[in-house]
C-alpha positions as CSV (number, residue, x, y, z in Angstrom):
1,M,-29.2,-59.8,-87.7
2,K,-28.0,-61.9,-90.6
3,G,-25.1,-63.2,-88.5
4,R,-27.5,-64.4,-85.7
5,M,-29.7,-66.1,-88.3
6,A,-26.7,-67.8,-89.8
7,V,-25.6,-69.1,-86.4
8,L,-29.2,-70.3,-85.7
9,L,-29.3,-72.1,-89.0
10,V,-26.0,-73.8,-88.2
11,F,-27.4,-75.0,-84.9
12,L,-30.6,-76.3,-86.5
13,L,-28.7,-78.2,-89.2
14,A,-26.4,-79.7,-86.6
15,G,-29.4,-80.9,-84.6
16,L,-31.0,-82.4,-87.7
17,V,-27.8,-84.2,-88.6
18,S,-27.3,-85.5,-85.1
19,Q,-31.0,-86.7,-85.1
20,V,-30.5,-88.6,-88.3
21,A,-27.3,-90.2,-87.1
22,W,-29.0,-91.2,-83.8
23,S,-32.0,-92.7,-85.6
24,A,-29.7,-94.7,-87.8
25,D,-28.2,-96.5,-84.8
26,T,-31.0,-99.0,-84.4
27,L,-29.0,-101.2,-81.9
28,Q,-28.5,-98.3,-79.5
29,D,-32.1,-97.1,-79.9
30,V,-33.8,-100.5,-79.4
31,T,-31.5,-101.4,-76.5
32,K,-32.3,-98.2,-74.8
33,R,-36.0,-98.6,-75.4
34,G,-36.0,-102.4,-74.5
35,V,-38.4,-103.2,-77.4
36,L,-37.8,-104.1,-81.0
37,I,-40.7,-102.9,-83.2
38,V,-41.2,-105.2,-86.2
39,G,-43.5,-104.6,-89.2
40,V,-45.3,-107.8,-90.2
41,R,-48.2,-108.9,-92.4
42,D,-51.3,-110.4,-90.9
43,D,-52.7,-111.6,-94.3
44,A,-49.9,-113.7,-95.7
45,P,-50.1,-117.3,-94.3
46,P,-47.9,-119.1,-93.3
47,F,-45.5,-116.2,-93.0
48,G,-47.8,-113.8,-91.1
49,F,-51.5,-114.3,-90.2
50,I,-53.9,-113.9,-87.4
51,D,-54.4,-117.0,-85.2
52,R,-58.2,-116.8,-84.5
53,D,-57.8,-119.0,-81.4
54,T,-55.6,-116.4,-79.7
55,G,-56.1,-113.3,-81.8
56,E,-52.3,-113.0,-82.2
57,I,-50.2,-112.6,-85.3
58,V,-48.2,-115.7,-85.9
59,G,-46.1,-117.3,-88.6
60,I,-42.6,-117.8,-90.1
61,D,-41.7,-114.1,-90.2
62,I,-42.8,-113.6,-86.7
63,D,-40.6,-116.4,-85.5
64,L,-37.6,-115.0,-87.3
65,A,-38.2,-111.5,-85.9
66,A,-38.5,-113.0,-82.4
67,A,-35.1,-114.6,-82.9
68,V,-33.6,-111.2,-83.7
69,A,-35.2,-109.7,-80.6
70,K,-33.9,-112.6,-78.5
71,R,-30.4,-112.0,-79.7
72,M,-30.7,-108.4,-78.7
73,D,-32.2,-109.4,-75.3
74,V,-35.2,-107.1,-75.8
75,K,-38.9,-107.6,-76.0
76,I,-40.7,-107.6,-79.4
77,R,-43.7,-105.5,-80.5
78,L,-45.5,-106.3,-83.8
79,K,-47.0,-103.7,-86.0
80,T,-49.1,-104.6,-89.0
81,V,-47.8,-103.2,-92.3
82,T,-49.1,-103.3,-95.9
83,A,-47.4,-103.9,-99.2
84,A,-47.6,-100.2,-100.0
85,G,-46.7,-98.8,-96.6
86,W,-43.9,-100.9,-95.1
87,I,-41.1,-98.7,-96.7
88,P,-42.5,-95.4,-95.4
89,D,-43.1,-97.0,-91.9
90,L,-39.5,-98.2,-91.9
91,I,-37.9,-94.9,-93.1
92,S,-40.0,-92.8,-90.7
93,G,-39.0,-94.9,-87.7
94,K,-42.4,-96.4,-87.0
95,V,-40.8,-99.8,-87.1
96,D,-37.2,-100.9,-86.6
97,L,-37.3,-104.0,-88.8
98,V,-39.7,-105.4,-91.5
99,A,-40.4,-109.1,-91.6
100,A,-43.2,-109.3,-94.2
101,T,-42.4,-111.5,-97.2
102,V,-40.5,-108.6,-98.8
103,S,-37.8,-108.9,-101.5
104,S,-35.2,-106.5,-102.9
105,N,-35.2,-104.7,-106.2
106,P,-33.1,-101.8,-107.6
107,D,-35.7,-99.2,-106.6
108,R,-36.1,-100.5,-103.1
109,D,-32.4,-100.9,-102.7
110,K,-32.0,-97.1,-103.0
111,L,-34.4,-96.6,-100.0
112,V,-33.7,-99.4,-97.6
113,D,-31.2,-102.2,-96.8
114,F,-32.0,-105.9,-96.9
115,S,-30.7,-108.9,-95.0
116,S,-29.4,-112.2,-96.5
117,P,-32.3,-114.2,-98.1
118,Y,-34.1,-116.7,-95.9
119,F,-36.6,-118.1,-98.4
120,S,-36.8,-118.6,-102.2
121,T,-40.1,-118.4,-103.9
122,T,-41.7,-118.3,-107.4
123,Q,-44.0,-115.6,-108.7
124,R,-47.1,-117.4,-109.9
125,V,-50.7,-116.7,-111.0
126,L,-54.0,-117.6,-109.3
127,A,-57.3,-117.6,-111.3
128,K,-60.5,-119.5,-111.9
129,K,-59.9,-123.1,-112.9
130,G,-59.1,-123.5,-116.6
131,T,-59.1,-119.8,-117.4
132,I,-55.3,-119.0,-117.2
133,M,-53.0,-121.7,-118.3
134,T,-50.2,-119.8,-120.1
135,L,-48.7,-116.3,-120.1
136,Q,-50.6,-115.6,-123.3
137,D,-53.9,-116.1,-121.4
138,L,-53.0,-113.1,-119.3
139,E,-53.0,-110.7,-122.3
140,G,-55.5,-108.0,-121.9
141,K,-56.6,-109.4,-118.5
142,R,-57.0,-107.5,-115.2
143,V,-54.4,-108.9,-112.7
144,G,-54.4,-108.0,-109.0
145,T,-50.9,-107.7,-107.5
146,G,-48.9,-105.5,-105.1
147,K,-47.5,-102.2,-106.3
148,G,-43.8,-102.4,-106.8
149,S,-43.8,-106.1,-106.2
150,P,-41.7,-108.6,-108.2
151,A,-44.9,-109.9,-109.7
152,E,-45.9,-106.5,-111.0
153,R,-42.4,-105.9,-112.5
154,E,-42.4,-109.3,-114.3
155,L,-46.0,-108.9,-115.5
156,Q,-45.2,-105.5,-117.1
157,K,-42.1,-107.0,-118.7
158,Q,-43.5,-110.3,-119.9
159,V,-47.2,-109.4,-120.5
160,P,-47.3,-105.6,-121.2
161,T,-51.0,-105.8,-122.3
162,A,-52.1,-107.0,-118.9
163,A,-53.6,-104.3,-116.6
164,C,-52.3,-104.4,-113.1
165,Y,-54.7,-103.6,-110.3
166,F,-52.9,-102.9,-107.0
167,F,-53.9,-104.2,-103.6
168,S,-52.2,-103.6,-100.2
169,D,-54.2,-106.3,-98.5
170,S,-54.4,-109.9,-99.7
171,R,-57.9,-110.3,-98.4
172,K,-59.2,-107.4,-100.5
173,A,-57.5,-108.9,-103.5
174,V,-59.2,-112.3,-102.9
175,E,-62.6,-110.6,-102.6
176,A,-62.0,-108.7,-105.9
177,L,-61.2,-112.0,-107.6
178,K,-64.3,-113.6,-106.2
179,K,-66.4,-110.7,-107.4
180,G,-64.9,-110.8,-110.9
181,E,-63.3,-107.3,-110.5
182,V,-60.0,-108.8,-111.5
183,D,-59.4,-111.9,-113.7
184,A,-56.4,-113.2,-111.8
185,L,-54.0,-112.6,-108.9
186,S,-50.2,-112.6,-109.2
187,A,-47.8,-112.9,-106.2
188,S,-45.3,-115.3,-104.7
189,G,-46.5,-118.9,-104.7
190,T,-46.6,-119.0,-100.9
191,N,-48.8,-116.0,-100.7
192,L,-51.1,-117.3,-103.4
193,Y,-51.5,-120.7,-101.6
194,G,-52.7,-118.7,-98.6
195,C,-55.2,-116.9,-100.8
196,L,-56.3,-120.2,-102.4
197,A,-57.2,-121.6,-98.9
198,S,-59.8,-118.9,-98.5
199,L,-61.5,-119.5,-101.9
200,P,-64.2,-122.1,-102.7
201,K,-62.5,-125.4,-103.1
202,G,-62.1,-126.7,-106.6
203,E,-63.2,-123.4,-108.3
204,Y,-59.7,-121.8,-108.4
205,E,-56.2,-122.9,-109.1
206,I,-52.6,-121.8,-109.3
207,A,-51.3,-122.4,-112.8
208,E,-48.2,-124.7,-112.3
209,S,-47.0,-124.0,-115.8
210,I,-46.6,-120.2,-115.2
211,K,-43.5,-119.1,-113.4
212,L,-43.0,-115.4,-113.8
213,S,-39.7,-115.3,-111.8
214,E,-37.8,-116.7,-108.9
215,D,-37.5,-114.4,-105.9
216,Q,-36.1,-114.4,-102.4
217,F,-37.6,-113.1,-99.1
218,R,-35.4,-110.9,-96.9
219,L,-35.8,-108.9,-93.7
220,A,-35.6,-105.1,-94.4
221,L,-34.0,-102.3,-92.3
222,R,-33.1,-98.7,-92.6
223,K,-30.2,-97.6,-94.8
224,D,-26.7,-97.1,-93.5
225,D,-27.1,-99.1,-90.3
226,P,-24.2,-101.6,-90.6
227,Q,-24.2,-102.8,-87.0
228,F,-27.9,-103.7,-87.0
229,L,-27.6,-105.3,-90.4
230,K,-24.6,-107.4,-89.2
231,L,-26.7,-108.6,-86.2
232,V,-29.7,-109.5,-88.3
233,N,-27.6,-111.5,-90.8
234,A,-25.8,-113.2,-87.9
235,T,-29.2,-114.2,-86.4
236,L,-30.3,-115.8,-89.7
237,S,-27.0,-117.5,-90.2
238,E,-27.1,-119.0,-86.7
239,L,-30.7,-120.2,-87.2
240,H,-29.6,-121.9,-90.4
241,D,-26.5,-123.5,-88.9
242,N,-28.1,-124.9,-85.8
243,G,-31.1,-126.3,-87.6
244,N,-33.7,-124.0,-86.1
245,M,-34.5,-122.4,-89.4
246,R,-35.6,-125.8,-90.8
247,K,-37.7,-126.4,-87.6
248,I,-39.5,-123.0,-88.1
249,F,-40.4,-123.8,-91.7
250,A,-41.4,-127.3,-90.8
251,K,-43.7,-126.0,-88.0
252,W,-45.6,-123.7,-90.3
253,F,-45.5,-125.5,-93.6
254,E,-46.1,-129.0,-92.3
255,G,-48.0,-128.2,-89.1
256,K,-45.4,-130.0,-86.9
257,G,-45.1,-129.0,-83.3
258,N,-47.9,-126.4,-83.4
259,E,-51.5,-127.3,-83.9
260,R,-52.3,-123.6,-84.3
261,G,-50.3,-123.6,-87.5
262,A,-51.8,-122.7,-90.9
263,T,-51.7,-126.3,-92.0
264,A,-53.1,-127.9,-89.0
265,A,-55.5,-130.7,-89.9
266,A,-59.1,-129.6,-90.0
267,S,-60.2,-132.8,-88.2
268,S,-58.2,-131.7,-85.1
269,V,-59.6,-128.2,-84.9
270,Q,-62.8,-127.3,-83.2
271,A,-64.9,-124.2,-84.1
272,A,-68.4,-122.8,-83.6
273,G,-70.3,-119.8,-85.0
274,L,-73.7,-118.3,-85.3
275,V,-75.8,-117.8,-88.4
276,T,-76.3,-114.1,-88.9
277,R,-78.3,-114.1,-92.2
278,P,-78.9,-116.0,-95.4
279,T,-77.1,-114.8,-98.5
280,S,-78.4,-114.2,-102.0
281,T,-77.2,-117.7,-102.9
282,E,-79.9,-120.2,-102.0
283,G,-78.8,-122.5,-99.2
284,R,-75.8,-120.4,-98.2
285,Y,-75.5,-118.6,-94.9
286,L,-73.2,-116.0,-93.4
287,V,-71.7,-117.2,-90.1
288,L,-70.1,-115.2,-87.3
289,P,-67.2,-117.3,-85.7
290,I,-67.4,-117.2,-81.9
291,V,-65.1,-120.2,-81.0
292,G,-62.0,-121.4,-82.7
293,L,-61.1,-121.3,-86.4
294,F,-63.2,-122.7,-89.2
295,R,-61.4,-124.4,-92.1
296,P,-62.3,-124.1,-95.8
297,S,-64.3,-127.1,-97.0
298,A,-64.8,-128.5,-93.5
299,D,-68.0,-130.4,-92.7
300,V,-70.2,-128.7,-90.1
301,S,-73.3,-129.5,-88.1
302,I,-76.1,-127.0,-87.6
303,F,-78.2,-126.6,-84.4
304,D,-81.1,-124.4,-83.4
305,P,-80.6,-121.9,-80.5
306,L,-81.5,-124.5,-77.9
307,G,-78.8,-126.9,-79.2
308,N,-81.1,-129.3,-81.1
309,P,-79.6,-130.7,-84.4
310,V,-81.1,-129.4,-87.6
311,G,-78.8,-130.8,-90.3
312,E,-75.4,-130.8,-91.9
313,G,-73.5,-128.3,-94.1
314,K,-70.0,-127.4,-95.4
315,V,-67.8,-124.3,-95.1
316,T,-67.5,-122.9,-98.6
317,G,-65.5,-119.8,-98.1
318,I,-63.7,-117.7,-95.5
319,Y,-62.9,-114.0,-95.8
320,E,-61.6,-112.0,-92.9
321,E,-64.3,-112.5,-90.2
322,E,-66.9,-113.7,-92.6
323,T,-67.5,-117.5,-92.9
324,Y,-69.9,-118.9,-95.5
325,V,-71.6,-122.2,-95.0
326,D,-73.7,-124.1,-97.5
327,A,-76.6,-126.3,-96.3
328,P,-78.6,-127.0,-99.5
329,D,-80.2,-130.1,-98.1
330,I,-81.9,-128.3,-95.2
331,E,-85.4,-127.1,-95.9
332,K,-85.5,-123.5,-97.0
333,G,-86.4,-121.0,-94.2
334,L,-85.6,-123.5,-91.5
335,I,-82.2,-122.0,-90.7
336,R,-82.5,-118.6,-89.1
337,A,-80.3,-116.0,-87.3
338,G,-78.9,-117.4,-84.1
339,F,-78.6,-121.0,-85.2
340,L,-75.3,-122.6,-84.2
341,V,-72.8,-124.0,-86.7
342,S,-70.4,-126.5,-85.2
343,M,-67.1,-128.0,-86.6
344,N,-65.8,-131.1,-84.7
345,L,-67.8,-130.3,-81.6
346,G,-69.6,-133.3,-80.0
347,P,-73.0,-133.0,-78.3
348,E,-71.4,-131.9,-75.0
349,G,-69.3,-129.3,-76.8
350,V,-72.3,-127.9,-78.5
351,K,-74.3,-127.6,-75.2
352,K,-71.3,-125.8,-73.6
353,V,-71.1,-123.3,-76.5
354,V,-74.8,-122.6,-76.3
355,A,-74.7,-122.2,-72.5
356,D,-71.6,-119.9,-72.6
357,N,-73.0,-117.7,-75.4
358,K,-76.6,-117.3,-74.6
359,H,-76.3,-113.5,-74.6
360,V,-74.5,-113.5,-77.9
361,I,-77.2,-115.8,-79.5
362,E,-79.9,-113.5,-78.2
363,K,-78.1,-110.4,-79.5
364,V,-77.7,-112.0,-83.0
365,R,-81.4,-112.9,-83.0
366,S,-82.5,-109.5,-81.7
367,D,-80.3,-107.7,-84.3
368,A,-81.7,-109.9,-87.1
369,K,-85.3,-109.2,-86.0
370,E,-84.6,-105.5,-85.9
371,E,-83.1,-105.6,-89.3
372,E,-86.1,-107.5,-90.7
373,E,-88.5,-105.0,-89.1
374,R,-86.5,-102.1,-90.6
375,I,-86.6,-103.7,-94.0
376,L,-90.3,-104.2,-93.7
377,R,-90.8,-100.6,-92.6
378,E,-88.7,-99.3,-95.4
379,A,-90.5,-101.6,-97.9
380,G,-93.8,-100.3,-96.5
381,T,-92.6,-96.7,-96.8
382,E,-91.3,-97.3,-100.4
383,F,-94.7,-99.0,-101.3
384,R,-96.6,-96.0,-100.0
385,E,-94.4,-93.5,-101.7
386,A,-94.5,-95.5,-104.9
387,K,-98.3,-95.6,-104.6
388,K,-98.5,-91.8,-104.1
389,A,-96.1,-91.3,-107.0
390,R,-98.4,-93.5,-109.2
391,E,-101.5,-91.5,-108.1
392,R,-99.7,-88.2,-108.8
393,Y,-98.6,-89.5,-112.2
394,Q,-102.2,-90.7,-113.0
395,E,-103.6,-87.3,-111.9
396,E,-101.1,-85.4,-114.1
397,M,-101.8,-87.7,-117.1
398,T,-105.6,-87.1,-116.6
399,K,-105.1,-83.4,-116.6
400,T,-102.8,-83.5,-119.6
401,R,-105.2,-85.7,-121.5
402,M,-108.1,-83.4,-120.7
403,M,-106.0,-80.4,-121.9
404,L,-105.1,-82.2,-125.1
405,D,-108.8,-83.2,-125.7
406,Y,-109.9,-79.6,-125.1
407,Q,-107.2,-78.2,-127.5
408,Y,-108.0,-80.8,-130.1
409,S,-111.8,-80.2,-129.8
410,D,-111.3,-76.4,-130.0
411,Q,-109.1,-76.8,-133.0
412,Y,-111.5,-79.2,-134.7
413,Y,-114.7,-77.2,-134.3
414,G,-112.9,-74.0,-135.0
415,Y,-111.5,-75.3,-138.2
416,Y,-115.0,-76.1,-139.6
417,G,-116.5,-72.8,-138.3
418,Y,-118.7,-74.3,-135.6
419,P,-118.8,-72.6,-132.2
420,F,-117.2,-74.6,-129.4
421,R,-119.7,-76.0,-127.0
């Protein structure tokens, strides 16, 4: 029996070893599959972000990964990864390559391998204007960053009293900064400039005087896969030598050759959205984008559901699918759910959007009406319940007072020897 168990164990171990060896040969695996699966970020413009015009993930990292797939003569499939999850996804085989603004460090080097660097960046700090000017200003502050990131490592080394709050999603980090849940964000300068674009213009800044460290972005792949590493490095080297690397960066940083790029001029981009509700800030409205991509600080025009002009406003913030528009000069209460917000659309463009989206406009208006009715019902219910509670309280107080009066009178008359009447 023991002999048979030993033989079985040998076969199991042999199978495990062969499986590990097979999974480490990414070239053979991907070629057989015909698809290179690449882990990318969708919240780190211009390296990886969602193009709202197409709904696709685009950017510098995606172009570099596509070049690797082209060299292998296979298709590419993108999978969104996070700052905290890209290493597990890579090791477990969920992705074959990671192109997500990642950099190496001693801890990561033990787990995965890295390509040659393709971009140098500086770790910086983003905060409300005038609040963080030097490293000393970070002492005792709450700083949002990525766990295990170069920014975290340098913060703990240079400002040990700063408290690091970890975020796997840049959009959540931006929201935390806006809400005051953290005092600052720290990451690579390129990532922070992407965050800055989604914050109210003029209210936040990246402190130019603070440079935590210099770092380099690389592509990441599984350990002990020398043939795949050689191919990836050869691809990057070729892109550099033939000038295509420069073209890729120019396209996304300068907006050349691709009007969908992160830096495309706001005046050349059209967008439209529907007001869903007013916010707690007077004159500010939440807008649902339905056409194109709104740009921060862009001037917009506002129309009623029939396409009649109402007034002008400005985009004050963009967070994920939420766009905020300020229109303080328009009479309070005039703008309601279902009103159209237009960026760079002429009268004919507005009419077309209204005609093409009548069902959406009606749905938004219907949902808003149902929400108002629900709030009124709840308010009425709360009022009635509060009234009943007050009545019960008054009744209990009356009983208590009567009881106290009775006890007091009984004690009073009894004390002087008079019978209670």
